[in-house]
KOLRO-377558 format. One record per residue (C-alpha): residue number from 1; residue in one letter; chain; x, y, z. Coordinates in steps of 0.1 Angstrom, whole numbers. Layout:
<atoms>
ATOM     k   r   c       X       Y       Z
ATOM   NUM   A   A       X       Y       Z
...
</atoms>
This chain:
<atoms>
ATOM     k   r   c       X       Y       Z
ATOM     1   M   A     657     438     930
ATOM     2   S   A     620     437     933
ATOM     3   N   A     591     453     949
ATOM     4   D   A     556     441     955
ATOM     5   N   A     544     447     920
ATOM     6   T   A     575     438     899
ATOM     7   I   A     601     412     897
ATOM     8   S   A     636     421     885
ATOM     9   F   A     661     398     868
ATOM    10   V   A     699     408     868
ATOM    11   I   A     718     394     838
ATOM    12   F   A     757     395     839
ATOM    13   K   A     779     394     809
ATOM    14   N   A     808     368     812
ATOM    15   N   A     838     388     800
ATOM    16   S   A     830     425     805
ATOM    17   G   A     815     422     840
ATOM    18   K   A     786     444     829
ATOM    19   S   A     751     436     840
ATOM    20   Y   A     716     442     828
ATOM    21   T   A     685     444     848
ATOM    22   L   A     652     430     835
ATOM    23   T   A     621     441     854
ATOM    24   I   A     587     425     848
ATOM    25   S   A     556     432     866
ATOM    26   Q   A     539     403     884
ATOM    27   N   A     507     408     864
ATOM    28   K   A     525     404     831
ATOM    29   L   A     544     374     845
ATOM    30   K   A     512     358     855
ATOM    31   I   A     496     364     821
ATOM    32   A   A     527     350     804
ATOM    33   S   A     527     320     826
ATOM    34   I   A     490     314     821
ATOM    35   S   A     494     319     783
ATOM    36   L   A     523     294     782
ATOM    37   L   A     504     269     803
ATOM    38   A   A     474     274     780
ATOM    39   A   A     495     269     750
ATOM    40   L   A     511     238     764
ATOM    41   I   A     476     224     773
ATOM    42   A   A     463     233     738
ATOM    43   L   A     494     216     723
ATOM    44   G   A     489     185     744
ATOM    45   V   A     452     184     736
ATOM    46   G   A     460     189     699
ATOM    47   I   A     486     161     700
ATOM    48   Y   A     462     138     719
ATOM    49   L   A     433     145     695
ATOM    50   S   A     455     141     665
ATOM    51   Y   A     468     108     679
ATOM    52   N   A     433      96     687
ATOM    53   V   A     420     106     653
ATOM    54   N   A     449      87     637
ATOM    55   I   A     440      56     658
ATOM    56   Q   A     403      59     649
ATOM    57   Q   A     411      64     612
ATOM    58   A   A     434      34     613
ATOM    59   A   A     407      14     631
ATOM    60   Y   A     381      26     605
ATOM    61   N   A     404      17     576
ATOM    62   K   A     409     -17     591
ATOM    63   L   A     372     -22     596
ATOM    64   K   A     365     -10     561
ATOM    65   K   A     392     -34     547
ATOM    66   D   A     378     -63     567
ATOM    67   Y   A     343     -55     555
ATOM    68   S   A     354     -53     519
ATOM    69   Q   A     372     -86     523
ATOM    70   K   A     342    -103     539
ATOM    71   M   A     319     -89     512
ATOM    72   E   A     343    -102     485
ATOM    73   S   A     344    -135     504
ATOM    74   I   A     306    -137     505
ATOM    75   K   A     304    -128     468
ATOM    76   V   A     328    -156     459
ATOM    77   L   A     309    -180     482
ATOM    78   N   A     276    -169     465
ATOM    79   E   A     291    -175     431
ATOM    80   E   A     303    -209     442
ATOM    81   I   A     268    -216     456
ATOM    82   D   A     253    -207     422
ATOM    83   F   A     278    -229     405
ATOM    84   I   A     271    -259     428
ATOM    85   K   A     234    -253     423
ATOM    86   N   A     238    -256     386
ATOM    87   D   A     259    -288     391
ATOM    88   M   A     232    -302     413
ATOM    89   I   A     205    -295     388
ATOM    90   D   A     225    -310     360
ATOM    91   L   A     233    -341     381
ATOM    92   I   A     196    -345     391
ATOM    93   E   A     185    -343     354
ATOM    94   K   A     211    -368     344
ATOM    95   E   A     201    -391     373
ATOM    96   E   A     165    -388     363
ATOM    97   R   A     173    -398     327
ATOM    98   L   A     193    -428     339
ATOM    99   E   A     166    -438     363
ATOM   100   L   A     140    -436     336
ATOM   101   L   A     163    -457     314
ATOM   102   L   A     167    -482     342
ATOM   103   G   A     130    -483     350
ATOM   104   K   A     134    -468     386
ATOM   105   A   A     118    -434     381
ATOM   106   R   A      87    -441     402
ATOM   107   V   A     107    -455     432
ATOM   108   K   A     133    -428     430
ATOM   109   K   A     107    -400     428
ATOM   110   K   A      95    -407     464
ATOM   111   L   A     131    -410     476
ATOM   112   R   A     140    -377     459
ATOM   113   K   A     111    -359     476
ATOM   114   K   A     123    -373     509
ATOM   115   N   A     159    -361     502
ATOM   116   I   A     146    -326     492
ATOM   117   K   A     127    -324     525
ATOM   118   K   A     158    -335     544
ATOM   119   F   A     179    -308     526
ATOM   120   K   A     153    -281     535
ATOM   121   K   A     153    -291     571
ATOM   122   E   A     191    -290     573
ATOM   123   L   A     190    -256     556
ATOM   124   K   A     167    -243     584
ATOM   125   V   A     190    -256     611
ATOM   126   L   A     220    -240     593
ATOM   127   E   A     203    -206     591
ATOM   128   K   A     196    -207     629
ATOM   129   S   A     231    -218     639
ATOM   130   A   A     251    -195     617
ATOM   131   V   A     261    -162     633
ATOM   132   S   A     269    -142     602
ATOM   133   S   A     262    -141     565
ATOM   134   E   A     297    -153     557
ATOM   135   E   A     295    -182     580
ATOM   136   R   A     261    -192     567
ATOM   137   A   A     273    -190     531
ATOM   138   F   A     304    -210     540
ATOM   139   K   A     284    -237     557
ATOM   140   L   A     259    -238     529
ATOM   141   V   A     287    -243     504
ATOM   142   N   A     301    -272     524
ATOM   143   M   A     267    -287     528
ATOM   144   M   A     259    -284     490
ATOM   145   K   A     294    -298     482
ATOM   146   N   A     285    -329     503
ATOM   147   Y   A     253    -333     484
ATOM   148   V   A     270    -329     451
ATOM   149   D   A     296    -355     461
ATOM   150   E   A     268    -379     471
ATOM   151   F   A     250    -373     438
ATOM   152   N   A     283    -378     419
ATOM   153   Q   A     288    -412     436
ATOM   154   K   A     252    -423     428
ATOM   155   Y   A     255    -410     393
ATOM   156   S   A     287    -428     387
ATOM   157   I   A     272    -461     399
ATOM   158   H   A     241    -455     377
ATOM   159   L   A     262    -447     347
ATOM   160   K   A     283    -479     351
ATOM   161   R   A     250    -499     354
ATOM   162   T   A     236    -481     324
ATOM   163   H   A     267    -489     303
ATOM   164   L   A     263    -525     312
ATOM   165   I   A     226    -525     305
ATOM   166   T   A     230    -506     273
ATOM   167   A   A     256    -531     261
ATOM   168   R   A     234    -560     270
ATOM   169   F   A     204    -544     252
ATOM   170   E   A     224    -537     221
ATOM   171   A   A     233    -575     221
ATOM   172   T   A     196    -584     226
ATOM   173   P   A     174    -589     195
ATOM   174   S   A     150    -560     198
ATOM   175   I   A     139    -547     164
ATOM   176   R   A     120    -560     134
ATOM   177   P   A     144    -576     109
ATOM   178   L   A     119    -568      82
ATOM   179   Y   A      88    -547      79
ATOM   180   G   A      59    -569      68
ATOM   181   R   A      31    -591      79
ATOM   182   V   A      38    -621     101
ATOM   183   M   A      23    -649      80
ATOM   184   S   A      34    -679     101
ATOM   185   R   A      40    -678     139
ATOM   186   Y   A      62    -697     162
ATOM   187   G   A      48    -732     172
ATOM   188   W   A      31    -762     157
ATOM   189   R   A      18    -759     122
ATOM   190   K   A      13    -776      89
ATOM   191   H   A      44    -772      68
ATOM   192   P   A      36    -753      36
ATOM   193   V   A      59    -775      14
ATOM   194   S   A      58    -810      30
ATOM   195   K   A      22    -806      43
ATOM   196   K   A      32    -824      74
ATOM   197   R   A      26    -812     110
ATOM   198   R   A      58    -797     123
ATOM   199   F   A      70    -774     150
ATOM   200   H   A      78    -740     135
ATOM   201   K   A     110    -728     151
ATOM   202   G   A     107    -692     142
ATOM   203   I   A      84    -668     124
ATOM   204   D   A      78    -661      87
ATOM   205   I   A      75    -624      76
ATOM   206   A   A      61    -617      42
ATOM   207   S   A      76    -590      19
ATOM   208   W   A      86    -584     -16
ATOM   209   A   A     117    -600     -32
ATOM   210   G   A     148    -578     -26
ATOM   211   A   A     134    -561       5
ATOM   212   P   A     162    -552      30
ATOM   213   I   A     167    -575      60
ATOM   214   H   A     181    -559      91
ATOM   215   V   A     202    -576     118
ATOM   216   T   A     183    -572     151
ATOM   217   A   A     212    -569     175
ATOM   218   D   A     250    -562     176
ATOM   219   G   A     271    -592     169
ATOM   220   I   A     295    -611     146
ATOM   221   V   A     284    -630     115
ATOM   222   E   A     289    -667     123
ATOM   223   Y   A     277    -681      90
ATOM   224   A   A     267    -666      56
ATOM   225   G   A     260    -691      29
ATOM   226   W   A     238    -719      16
ATOM   227   S   A     216    -743      34
ATOM   228   R   A     194    -770      17
ATOM   229   T   A     165    -762      40
ATOM   230   F   A     170    -724      46
ATOM   231   G   A     185    -716      12
ATOM   232   Y   A     207    -685      15
ATOM   233   V   A     210    -679      53
ATOM   234   V   A     228    -656      76
ATOM   235   V   A     235    -666     112
ATOM   236   V   A     247    -639     137
ATOM   237   N   A     262    -646     170
ATOM   238   H   A     255    -620     197
ATOM   239   N   A     267    -617     233
ATOM   240   Y   A     248    -631     263
ATOM   241   G   A     241    -664     244
ATOM   242   Y   A     219    -649     217
ATOM   243   R   A     220    -662     181
ATOM   244   T   A     197    -651     152
ATOM   245   Y   A     189    -668     119
ATOM   246   Y   A     178    -650      87
ATOM   247   A   A     167    -676      60
ATOM   248   H   A     154    -678      24
ATOM   249   C   A     174    -647      14
ATOM   250   S   A     179    -638     -23
ATOM   251   Q   A     212    -621     -17
ATOM   252   I   A     237    -620      13
ATOM   253   L   A     254    -587      19
ATOM   254   V   A     278    -596      47
ATOM   255   K   A     307    -621      52
ATOM   256   R   A     316    -646      79
ATOM   257   K   A     333    -630     110
ATOM   258   E   A     321    -595     100
ATOM   259   I   A     311    -573     129
ATOM   260   V   A     275    -560     124
ATOM   261   K   A     255    -533     143
ATOM   262   K   A     218    -534     152
ATOM   263   G   A     198    -522     123
ATOM   264   Q   A     224    -528      96
ATOM   265   V   A     212    -544      63
ATOM   266   I   A     227    -578      60
ATOM   267   A   A     207    -595      33
ATOM   268   Q   A     177    -592       9
ATOM   269   V   A     144    -611       9
ATOM   270   G   A     141    -641     -14
ATOM   271   S   A     125    -675     -18
ATOM   272   T   A     155    -698     -17
ATOM   273   G   A     155    -733      -1
ATOM   274   L   A     122    -749      10
ATOM   275   S   A     100    -719       3
ATOM   276   T   A      67    -712     -15
ATOM   277   G   A      73    -674     -20
ATOM   278   P   A      93    -644     -10
ATOM   279   H   A      95    -641      28
ATOM   280   L   A     120    -641      57
ATOM   281   H   A     122    -670      81
ATOM   282   Y   A     135    -655     114
ATOM   283   E   A     147    -674     144
ATOM   284   I   A     161    -665     178
ATOM   285   R   A     181    -689     200
ATOM   286   K   A     196    -683     235
ATOM   287   W   A     222    -708     247
ATOM   288   N   A     209    -730     218
ATOM   289   Q   A     173    -729     232
ATOM   290   R   A     148    -717     206
ATOM   291   L   A     127    -686     216
ATOM   292   N   A      95    -671     203
ATOM   293   P   A     107    -641     182
ATOM   294   I   A      73    -623     186
ATOM   295   A   A      84    -613     221
ATOM   296   Y   A     115    -596     207
ATOM   297   L   A      99    -574     180
ATOM   298   D   A      99    -537     188
ATOM   299   L   A     114    -544     222
ATOM   300   D   A     124    -515     244
ATOM   301   M   A     150    -515     272
ATOM   302   F   A     125    -513     300
ATOM   303   T   A     105    -542     288
ATOM   304   A   A     137    -562     281
ATOM   305   R   A     148    -557     317
ATOM   306   R   A     114    -566     332
ATOM   307   R   A     103    -595     309
ATOM   308   I   A     132    -608     289
ATOM   309   W   A     163    -608     311
</atoms>
């Protein structure tokens, strides 16, 4: 039962048949309804905001994680760049030493300037094309790796050539067998014993009796013994057709078939054989052709490559 201002609700009990009447004014019902609706709206807004915050937090955490990963990636790439830079510097220094050894430093200096200019140009193009620091660093690493690979290939070729050239130089007579004055040069002369005009096949270096005689290149002792003309003589066979003779020795310090290294003492100065006083008669032959030993005294690798080989 209700009137204009109230609303009544009749509630019946199941078993007893009794009933209860609940009367609520319309104003209170409206207030309750509005309150309930407001509560539901507030709850909905709260749920929505909470959900939205969670989504935003998750997105923020993902962005933060991605940023951290990218920064770590960039850090690793920068470390790799520094490592590759050091590799490049090391390779360039090695290549410069090899080129200096090979006598190509002047030619390669211009080429290196050209390569550096090319590298800087490619670097500028890279900076313009890259959209992010990570991409730029990644592309720079790849570009530098390509340069390092190219340097490695060139260095490997130079190194092989250097080994071959060094081996050849070690087998080439290039040092003084004895420190002293050259008293008789290669060529025609009046023989000091026979007094006849003869072609002198080597050079005579004066020194005191017993002075050490050094082998002028790596090789194997071919002969170590007596000769009627040369007295005590040592003949050393080198690679690339070279053979050296050390004559008029007072004492021989090596044996036949012995391996000797450049600079090793092989005998002592004497005056044996056809000789007028203590000195060393020194000869160089290549493929059995006699050479002027003067050109081979104090010889460096660069000069050997340019003038001898």
